[in-house]
Structure formats: C-alpha cells, structure tokens
N, CA, C and O atoms as a Tripos MOL2 file, in Angstrom:
@<TRIPOS>MOLECULE
protein
  216   215    54     0     0
PROTEIN
NO_CHARGES

@<TRIPOS>ATOM
      1 N           5.5290  -55.6930   29.0220 N.3       1 MET1
      2 CA          6.1230  -54.4590   28.2210 C.3       1 MET1
      3 C           7.4060  -54.4400   28.1010 C.2       1 MET1
      4 O           8.2510  -54.6770   28.9640 O.2       1 MET1
      5 N           7.5730  -54.0870   26.7640 N.am      2 ALA2
      6 CA          9.2450  -54.1020   26.6030 C.3       2 ALA2
      7 C           9.6220  -52.5540   26.7350 C.2       2 ALA2
      8 O           8.9910  -51.5600   26.3750 O.2       2 ALA2
      9 N          10.7650  -52.6700   27.3230 N.am      3 THR3
     10 CA         11.6420  -51.3160   27.5710 C.3       3 THR3
     11 C          11.8600  -50.9240   26.0950 C.2       3 THR3
     12 O          11.7980  -51.6820   25.1270 O.2       3 THR3
     13 N          12.1800  -49.3340   26.0990 N.am      4 ALA4
     14 CA         12.4880  -48.7940   24.8370 C.3       4 ALA4
     15 C          14.0260  -48.8020   24.9920 C.2       4 ALA4
     16 O          14.5920  -48.8580   26.0840 O.2       4 ALA4
     17 N          14.7230  -48.7330   23.6460 N.am      5 CYS5
     18 CA         16.0090  -49.3740   23.5300 C.3       5 CYS5
     19 C          16.6800  -48.1470   23.7800 C.2       5 CYS5
     20 O          15.9760  -47.2480   23.3190 O.2       5 CYS5
     21 N          17.9760  -47.5740   24.4270 N.am      6 LYS6
     22 CA         18.4870  -46.3320   24.4180 C.3       6 LYS6
     23 C          19.4280  -46.0200   23.2260 C.2       6 LYS6
     24 O          20.0160  -44.9640   22.9930 O.2       6 LYS6
     25 N          19.4400  -47.4730   22.3450 N.am      7 HIS7
     26 CA         20.4830  -47.3220   21.4280 C.3       7 HIS7
     27 C          21.9280  -46.7020   21.5140 C.2       7 HIS7
     28 O          22.3820  -45.7230   20.9230 O.2       7 HIS7
     29 N          22.5970  -47.6660   22.5400 N.am      8 PRO8
     30 CA         23.5920  -47.3490   23.0340 C.3       8 PRO8
     31 C          24.9200  -47.7640   22.1600 C.2       8 PRO8
     32 O          26.0000  -47.3060   22.5320 O.2       8 PRO8
     33 N          24.8670  -48.6260   20.9970 N.am      9 LYS9
     34 CA         25.7020  -48.8680   19.7510 C.3       9 LYS9
     35 C          24.8040  -48.4640   18.6460 C.2       9 LYS9
     36 O          23.6470  -48.8390   18.4590 O.2       9 LYS9
     37 N          25.5220  -47.6350   17.9380 N.am     10 VAL10
     38 CA         25.0640  -47.3420   16.6020 C.3      10 VAL10
     39 C          26.0600  -47.5620   15.8020 C.2      10 VAL10
     40 O          27.1590  -47.6980   16.3400 O.2      10 VAL10
     41 N          25.9680  -47.6710   14.1740 N.am     11 ARG11
     42 CA         27.1050  -47.7510   13.5010 C.3      11 ARG11
     43 C          26.1540  -47.2760   11.8330 C.2      11 ARG11
     44 O          24.9650  -47.5180   11.6270 O.2      11 ARG11
     45 N          27.0200  -46.6440   10.9580 N.am     12 ILE12
     46 CA         26.5320  -45.7610    9.8160 C.3      12 ILE12
     47 C          26.4150  -46.7580    9.0450 C.2      12 ILE12
     48 O          27.2930  -47.6080    8.8930 O.2      12 ILE12
     49 N          25.2370  -46.7470    8.4410 N.am     13 VAL13
     50 CA         24.8210  -47.5180    7.3770 C.3      13 VAL13
     51 C          24.4710  -46.8030    5.9780 C.2      13 VAL13
     52 O          23.8930  -47.4190    5.0830 O.2      13 VAL13
     53 N          24.7930  -45.7000    5.8780 N.am     14 SER14
     54 CA         24.6690  -44.8960    4.7120 C.3      14 SER14
     55 C          24.7720  -43.5670    4.7780 C.2      14 SER14
     56 O          24.4780  -42.9270    5.7870 O.2      14 SER14
     57 N          25.3160  -42.9230    3.4100 N.am     15 ARG15
     58 CA         25.4770  -41.4890    3.6920 C.3      15 ARG15
     59 C          24.9330  -40.9030    2.3120 C.2      15 ARG15
     60 O          25.2970  -41.2890    1.2010 O.2      15 ARG15
     61 N          23.9360  -39.8340    2.5940 N.am     16 HIS16
     62 CA         23.4050  -39.2550    1.5960 C.3      16 HIS16
     63 C          23.5140  -37.6640    1.4630 C.2      16 HIS16
     64 O          22.7610  -36.9420    2.1160 O.2      16 HIS16
     65 N          24.2900  -37.2430    0.7640 N.am     17 GLU17
     66 CA         24.5080  -35.6040    0.5930 C.3      17 GLU17
     67 C          25.1210  -35.2710    1.9070 C.2      17 GLU17
     68 O          26.2970  -35.5710    2.1170 O.2      17 GLU17
     69 N          24.2800  -34.5720    2.9490 N.am     18 ASP18
     70 CA         24.7560  -34.1000    4.0460 C.3      18 ASP18
     71 C          23.9960  -34.8850    5.1650 C.2      18 ASP18
     72 O          23.7830  -34.2870    6.2200 O.2      18 ASP18
     73 N          23.7010  -35.7840    5.0650 N.am     19 THR19
     74 CA         22.7980  -36.5680    6.2170 C.3      19 THR19
     75 C          23.5330  -38.3310    6.0670 C.2      19 THR19
     76 O          23.8070  -39.0540    5.1090 O.2      19 THR19
     77 N          23.6330  -38.4650    7.5390 N.am     20 GLU20
     78 CA         24.2740  -40.0260    7.5360 C.3      20 GLU20
     79 C          23.0270  -40.6330    8.5300 C.2      20 GLU20
     80 O          22.5430  -40.1530    9.5550 O.2      20 GLU20
     81 N          22.7340  -41.7980    7.8470 N.am     21 PHE21
     82 CA         21.9280  -42.8840    8.4930 C.3      21 PHE21
     83 C          22.7280  -43.5930    9.2730 C.2      21 PHE21
     84 O          23.8560  -43.9460    8.9310 O.2      21 PHE21
     85 N          21.9190  -43.9840   10.9570 N.am     22 VAL22
     86 CA         22.8130  -44.9960   11.6220 C.3      22 VAL22
     87 C          21.7670  -45.9380   11.8330 C.2      22 VAL22
     88 O          20.5720  -45.7180   11.6340 O.2      22 VAL22
     89 N          22.4320  -47.3360   12.3750 N.am     23 GLU23
     90 CA         21.2360  -48.1640   12.6750 C.3      23 GLU23
     91 C          21.8200  -48.5780   14.0570 C.2      23 GLU23
     92 O          23.0360  -48.6020   14.2450 O.2      23 GLU23
     93 N          20.7370  -48.9660   15.2070 N.am     24 CYS24
     94 CA         21.2640  -49.0680   16.3510 C.3      24 CYS24
     95 C          21.7520  -50.9330   16.2970 C.2      24 CYS24
     96 O          21.0700  -51.7270   15.6490 O.2      24 CYS24
     97 N          22.8870  -51.3320   17.0100 N.am     25 VAL25
     98 CA         23.2180  -52.5660   16.7190 C.3      25 VAL25
     99 C          22.4440  -53.4360   17.3850 C.2      25 VAL25
    100 O          22.4980  -54.6220   17.0580 O.2      25 VAL25
    101 N          21.5070  -52.9800   18.5330 N.am     26 ASP26
    102 CA         21.0100  -53.6870   19.4970 C.3      26 ASP26
    103 C          19.4540  -54.0050   18.8470 C.2      26 ASP26
    104 O          19.0830  -55.1450   18.5680 O.2      26 ASP26
    105 N          18.8660  -53.1410   18.7150 N.am     27 CYS27
    106 CA         17.5300  -53.3010   18.2790 C.3      27 CYS27
    107 C          17.1010  -53.2770   16.4290 C.2      27 CYS27
    108 O          16.0560  -53.7050   15.9390 O.2      27 CYS27
    109 N          18.0370  -52.7700   15.8380 N.am     28 GLY28
    110 CA         17.8490  -52.7860   14.4230 C.3      28 GLY28
    111 C          17.1370  -51.3660   13.9170 C.2      28 GLY28
    112 O          16.6310  -51.3470   12.7950 O.2      28 GLY28
    113 N          17.1030  -50.0430   14.8550 N.am     29 GLU29
    114 CA         16.3760  -49.2060   14.2450 C.3      29 GLU29
    115 C          17.3640  -48.5470   13.3670 C.2      29 GLU29
    116 O          18.5730  -48.6480   13.5750 O.2      29 GLU29
    117 N          16.8320  -47.8320   12.3270 N.am     30 VAL30
    118 CA         17.4850  -47.2500   11.2740 C.3      30 VAL30
    119 C          16.9690  -45.8020   11.7380 C.2      30 VAL30
    120 O          15.7820  -45.7840   12.0640 O.2      30 VAL30
    121 N          17.7690  -44.3970   11.8340 N.am     31 PHE31
    122 CA         17.4530  -43.3420   11.7130 C.3      31 PHE31
    123 C          18.5130  -42.5410   11.3580 C.2      31 PHE31
    124 O          19.6490  -43.0110   11.3080 O.2      31 PHE31
    125 N          18.1970  -40.9580   11.0120 N.am     32 ASP32
    126 CA         19.3390  -39.8780   10.6120 C.3      32 ASP32
    127 C          20.2580  -39.8270   11.9550 C.2      32 ASP32
    128 O          19.8490  -39.8180   13.1160 O.2      32 ASP32
    129 N          21.3940  -39.8010   11.5700 N.am     33 SER33
    130 CA         22.3220  -39.4380   13.0160 C.3      33 SER33
    131 C          21.8130  -37.8180   13.5030 C.2      33 SER33
    132 O          22.1380  -37.5460   14.6590 O.2      33 SER33
    133 N          21.2580  -37.0150   12.9480 N.am     34 GLU34
    134 CA         20.7580  -35.8480   13.7050 C.3      34 GLU34
    135 C          19.6680  -36.2110   14.7440 C.2      34 GLU34
    136 O          19.6070  -35.8440   15.9180 O.2      34 GLU34
    137 N          18.7640  -37.0660   14.0130 N.am     35 GLU35
    138 CA         17.5480  -37.6810   15.0200 C.3      35 GLU35
    139 C          18.6270  -37.8920   16.2390 C.2      35 GLU35
    140 O          18.6920  -37.2150   17.2650 O.2      35 GLU35
    141 N          19.4740  -39.0230   15.8600 N.am     36 PHE36
    142 CA         19.9570  -39.6160   17.0440 C.3      36 PHE36
    143 C          20.8860  -38.6310   18.4690 C.2      36 PHE36
    144 O          20.9090  -38.8620   19.6780 O.2      36 PHE36
    145 N          21.5620  -37.5070   17.6460 N.am     37 ARG37
    146 CA         21.9690  -36.7390   18.2960 C.3      37 ARG37
    147 C          20.8860  -35.8910   19.2570 C.2      37 ARG37
    148 O          21.2360  -35.3580   20.3100 O.2      37 ARG37
    149 N          19.4200  -35.8440   18.6970 N.am     38 ASP38
    150 CA         18.5010  -34.9550   19.5570 C.3      38 ASP38
    151 C          17.9410  -35.7750   20.7080 C.2      38 ASP38
    152 O          17.7700  -35.3980   21.8680 O.2      38 ASP38
    153 N          17.6860  -36.9780   20.1700 N.am     39 MET39
    154 CA         17.6460  -38.1830   21.2280 C.3      39 MET39
    155 C          18.6010  -38.1690   22.5250 C.2      39 MET39
    156 O          18.1430  -38.2210   23.6670 O.2      39 MET39
    157 N          19.7380  -38.1060   22.2830 N.am     40 GLU40
    158 CA         20.7140  -37.8890   23.1000 C.3      40 GLU40
    159 C          20.6020  -36.6280   23.9510 C.2      40 GLU40
    160 O          21.0520  -36.6400   25.0960 O.2      40 GLU40
    161 N          20.0860  -35.6600   23.5000 N.am     41 ILE41
    162 CA         19.9680  -34.1940   24.1160 C.3      41 ILE41
    163 C          18.9200  -34.1070   24.8670 C.2      41 ILE41
    164 O          18.8770  -33.3960   25.8710 O.2      41 ILE41
    165 N          18.0840  -34.7400   24.5000 N.am     42 GLU42
    166 CA         16.4400  -34.8950   24.9420 C.3      42 GLU42
    167 C          16.5740  -35.6290   26.3700 C.2      42 GLU42
    168 O          16.0050  -35.1840   27.3660 O.2      42 GLU42
    169 N          17.5830  -37.1000   26.3940 N.am     43 GLU43
    170 CA         17.6690  -37.5240   27.3640 C.3      43 GLU43
    171 C          18.5030  -37.0860   28.5150 C.2      43 GLU43
    172 O          18.0570  -37.2950   29.6430 O.2      43 GLU43
    173 N          19.5740  -36.5460   28.3830 N.am     44 SER44
    174 CA         20.3320  -35.7970   29.0390 C.3      44 SER44
    175 C          19.7590  -34.4390   29.7250 C.2      44 SER44
    176 O          20.3130  -33.9780   30.7240 O.2      44 SER44
    177 N          18.5820  -33.8010   29.1200 N.am     45 ALA45
    178 CA         18.1760  -33.0230   29.5640 C.3      45 ALA45
    179 C          16.7120  -33.1410   30.5170 C.2      45 ALA45
    180 O          16.1480  -32.1880   31.0560 O.2      45 ALA45
    181 N          16.2960  -34.5300   30.5550 N.am     46 GLU46
    182 CA         15.0970  -34.6270   30.9880 C.3      46 GLU46
    183 C          15.4530  -34.5340   32.7710 C.2      46 GLU46
    184 O          16.4640  -35.0080   33.2880 O.2      46 GLU46
    185 N          14.3450  -33.8040   33.5070 N.am     47 PRO47
    186 CA         14.8160  -33.9820   35.1460 C.3      47 PRO47
    187 C          14.6960  -34.9920   35.7160 C.2      47 PRO47
    188 O          13.7500  -35.7510   35.5080 O.2      47 PRO47
    189 N          15.7850  -35.2570   36.7020 N.am     48 GLU48
    190 CA         15.9700  -36.2500   37.4920 C.3      48 GLU48
    191 C          14.6990  -36.6080   38.5110 C.2      48 GLU48
    192 O          14.4420  -35.6920   39.2920 O.2      48 GLU48
    193 N          13.9390  -37.6890   38.6160 N.am     49 GLU49
    194 CA         13.4180  -38.0850   39.4630 C.3      49 GLU49
    195 C          13.8530  -37.6620   40.9110 C.2      49 GLU49
    196 O          14.9740  -37.9190   41.3480 O.2      49 GLU49
    197 N          12.6400  -36.8250   41.8080 N.am     50 ALA50
    198 CA         12.9210  -36.6370   42.9440 C.3      50 ALA50
    199 C          13.0080  -37.6980   43.8950 C.2      50 ALA50
    200 O          11.9160  -38.2630   43.9610 O.2      50 ALA50
    201 N          13.8420  -38.1920   44.6470 N.am     51 SER51
    202 CA         13.4350  -39.1700   45.6740 C.3      51 SER51
    203 C          13.1560  -38.5270   47.0560 C.2      51 SER51
    204 O          13.8250  -37.6020   47.5180 O.2      51 SER51
    205 N          11.9710  -39.1830   47.7400 N.am     52 SER52
    206 CA         11.7280  -38.4010   48.9730 C.3      52 SER52
    207 C          12.1530  -39.1890   50.2810 C.2      52 SER52
    208 O          12.7110  -40.2530   50.0140 O.2      52 SER52
    209 N          12.0540  -38.9850   51.2950 N.am     53 ASP53
    210 CA         12.8770  -39.3660   52.5810 C.3      53 ASP53
    211 C          11.8970  -40.0250   53.3580 C.2      53 ASP53
    212 O          12.2000  -40.3820   54.4970 O.2      53 ASP53
    213 N          10.8170  -40.2270   52.9290 N.am     54 LEU54
    214 CA          9.4700  -40.4980   53.9110 C.3      54 LEU54
    215 C           9.2350  -41.8010   54.3270 C.2      54 LEU54
    216 O           8.2670  -42.0560   55.0440 O.2      54 LEU54
@<TRIPOS>BOND
     1     1     2 1
     2     2     3 1
     3     3     4 2
     4     3     5 am
     5     5     6 1
     6     6     7 1
     7     7     8 2
     8     7     9 am
     9     9    10 1
    10    10    11 1
    11    11    12 2
    12    11    13 am
    13    13    14 1
    14    14    15 1
    15    15    16 2
    16    15    17 am
    17    17    18 1
    18    18    19 1
    19    19    20 2
    20    19    21 am
    21    21    22 1
    22    22    23 1
    23    23    24 2
    24    23    25 am
    25    25    26 1
    26    26    27 1
    27    27    28 2
    28    27    29 am
    29    29    30 1
    30    30    31 1
    31    31    32 2
    32    31    33 am
    33    33    34 1
    34    34    35 1
    35    35    36 2
    36    35    37 am
    37    37    38 1
    38    38    39 1
    39    39    40 2
    40    39    41 am
    41    41    42 1
    42    42    43 1
    43    43    44 2
    44    43    45 am
    45    45    46 1
    46    46    47 1
    47    47    48 2
    48    47    49 am
    49    49    50 1
    50    50    51 1
    51    51    52 2
    52    51    53 am
    53    53    54 1
    54    54    55 1
    55    55    56 2
    56    55    57 am
    57    57    58 1
    58    58    59 1
    59    59    60 2
    60    59    61 am
    61    61    62 1
    62    62    63 1
    63    63    64 2
    64    63    65 am
    65    65    66 1
    66    66    67 1
    67    67    68 2
    68    67    69 am
    69    69    70 1
    70    70    71 1
    71    71    72 2
    72    71    73 am
    73    73    74 1
    74    74    75 1
    75    75    76 2
    76    75    77 am
    77    77    78 1
    78    78    79 1
    79    79    80 2
    80    79    81 am
    81    81    82 1
    82    82    83 1
    83    83    84 2
    84    83    85 am
    85    85    86 1
    86    86    87 1
    87    87    88 2
    88    87    89 am
    89    89    90 1
    90    90    91 1
    91    91    92 2
    92    91    93 am
    93    93    94 1
    94    94    95 1
    95    95    96 2
    96    95    97 am
    97    97    98 1
    98    98    99 1
    99    99   100 2
   100    99   101 am
   101   101   102 1
   102   102   103 1
   103   103   104 2
   104   103   105 am
   105   105   106 1
   106   106   107 1
   107   107   108 2
   108   107   109 am
   109   109   110 1
   110   110   111 1
   111   111   112 2
   112   111   113 am
   113   113   114 1
   114   114   115 1
   115   115   116 2
   116   115   117 am
   117   117   118 1
   118   118   119 1
   119   119   120 2
   120   119   121 am
   121   121   122 1
   122   122   123 1
   123   123   124 2
   124   123   125 am
   125   125   126 1
   126   126   127 1
   127   127   128 2
   128   127   129 am
   129   129   130 1
   130   130   131 1
   131   131   132 2
   132   131   133 am
   133   133   134 1
   134   134   135 1
   135   135   136 2
   136   135   137 am
   137   137   138 1
   138   138   139 1
   139   139   140 2
   140   139   141 am
   141   141   142 1
   142   142   143 1
   143   143   144 2
   144   143   145 am
   145   145   146 1
   146   146   147 1
   147   147   148 2
   148   147   149 am
   149   149   150 1
   150   150   151 1
   151   151   152 2
   152   151   153 am
   153   153   154 1
   154   154   155 1
   155   155   156 2
   156   155   157 am
   157   157   158 1
   158   158   159 1
   159   159   160 2
   160   159   161 am
   161   161   162 1
   162   162   163 1
   163   163   164 2
   164   163   165 am
   165   165   166 1
   166   166   167 1
   167   167   168 2
   168   167   169 am
   169   169   170 1
   170   170   171 1
   171   171   172 2
   172   171   173 am
   173   173   174 1
   174   174   175 1
   175   175   176 2
   176   175   177 am
   177   177   178 1
   178   178   179 1
   179   179   180 2
   180   179   181 am
   181   181   182 1
   182   182   183 1
   183   183   184 2
   184   183   185 am
   185   185   186 1
   186   186   187 1
   187   187   188 2
   188   187   189 am
   189   189   190 1
   190   190   191 1
   191   191   192 2
   192   191   193 am
   193   193   194 1
   194   194   195 1
   195   195   196 2
   196   195   197 am
   197   197   198 1
   198   198   199 1
   199   199   200 2
   200   199   201 am
   201   201   202 1
   202   202   203 1
   203   203   204 2
   204   203   205 am
   205   205   206 1
   206   206   207 1
   207   207   208 2
   208   207   209 am
   209   209   210 1
   210   210   211 1
   211   211   212 2
   212   211   213 am
   213   213   214 1
   214   214   215 1
   215   215   216 2
@<TRIPOS>SUBSTRUCTURE
     1 MET1         2 RESIDUE 1 A MET
     2 ALA2         6 RESIDUE 1 A ALA
     3 THR3        10 RESIDUE 1 A THR
     4 ALA4        14 RESIDUE 1 A ALA
     5 CYS5        18 RESIDUE 1 A CYS
     6 LYS6        22 RESIDUE 1 A LYS
     7 HIS7        26 RESIDUE 1 A HIS
     8 PRO8        30 RESIDUE 1 A PRO
     9 LYS9        34 RESIDUE 1 A LYS
    10 VAL10       38 RESIDUE 1 A VAL
    11 ARG11       42 RESIDUE 1 A ARG
    12 ILE12       46 RESIDUE 1 A ILE
    13 VAL13       50 RESIDUE 1 A VAL
    14 SER14       54 RESIDUE 1 A SER
    15 ARG15       58 RESIDUE 1 A ARG
    16 HIS16       62 RESIDUE 1 A HIS
    17 GLU17       66 RESIDUE 1 A GLU
    18 ASP18       70 RESIDUE 1 A ASP
    19 THR19       74 RESIDUE 1 A THR
    20 GLU20       78 RESIDUE 1 A GLU
    21 PHE21       82 RESIDUE 1 A PHE
    22 VAL22       86 RESIDUE 1 A VAL
    23 GLU23       90 RESIDUE 1 A GLU
    24 CYS24       94 RESIDUE 1 A CYS
    25 VAL25       98 RESIDUE 1 A VAL
    26 ASP26      102 RESIDUE 1 A ASP
    27 CYS27      106 RESIDUE 1 A CYS
    28 GLY28      110 RESIDUE 1 A GLY
    29 GLU29      114 RESIDUE 1 A GLU
    30 VAL30      118 RESIDUE 1 A VAL
    31 PHE31      122 RESIDUE 1 A PHE
    32 ASP32      126 RESIDUE 1 A ASP
    33 SER33      130 RESIDUE 1 A SER
    34 GLU34      134 RESIDUE 1 A GLU
    35 GLU35      138 RESIDUE 1 A GLU
    36 PHE36      142 RESIDUE 1 A PHE
    37 ARG37      146 RESIDUE 1 A ARG
    38 ASP38      150 RESIDUE 1 A ASP
    39 MET39      154 RESIDUE 1 A MET
    40 GLU40      158 RESIDUE 1 A GLU
    41 ILE41      162 RESIDUE 1 A ILE
    42 GLU42      166 RESIDUE 1 A GLU
    43 GLU43      170 RESIDUE 1 A GLU
    44 SER44      174 RESIDUE 1 A SER
    45 ALA45      178 RESIDUE 1 A ALA
    46 GLU46      182 RESIDUE 1 A GLU
    47 PRO47      186 RESIDUE 1 A PRO
    48 GLU48      190 RESIDUE 1 A GLU
    49 GLU49      194 RESIDUE 1 A GLU
    50 ALA50      198 RESIDUE 1 A ALA
    51 SER51      202 RESIDUE 1 A SER
    52 SER52      206 RESIDUE 1 A SER
    53 ASP53      210 RESIDUE 1 A ASP
    54 LEU54      214 RESIDUE 1 A LEU
C-alpha cells in the first residue's frame, strides 16, 4: 500500500485572477494554493495518537 504524499515541496505553476495553482515536486499533484493551506491546517489540527504504557 502506497503512503500518501504530504507535499513537502511545492512550486507555483499557474496564476489565474485570485487563484494560484501549485504542483508537488515529489508526486506531481496539482492543486490550488488555498487547498494546500487547508491540507496543512487539517494535518496540524489532527490529534496526536495517545501512547499507552502497558
């Protein structure tokens, strides 16, 4: 099973009016920069897994 790319390196590939489109340098996925910011916010908001000392 392949792991999901976290898009650590992106570059701007296009600008159209108020929207920037970025491409992940690692996996090649293209998305708008607002979507990329939303992904970063979601990742930082995910609760950390609790570890048990059993």
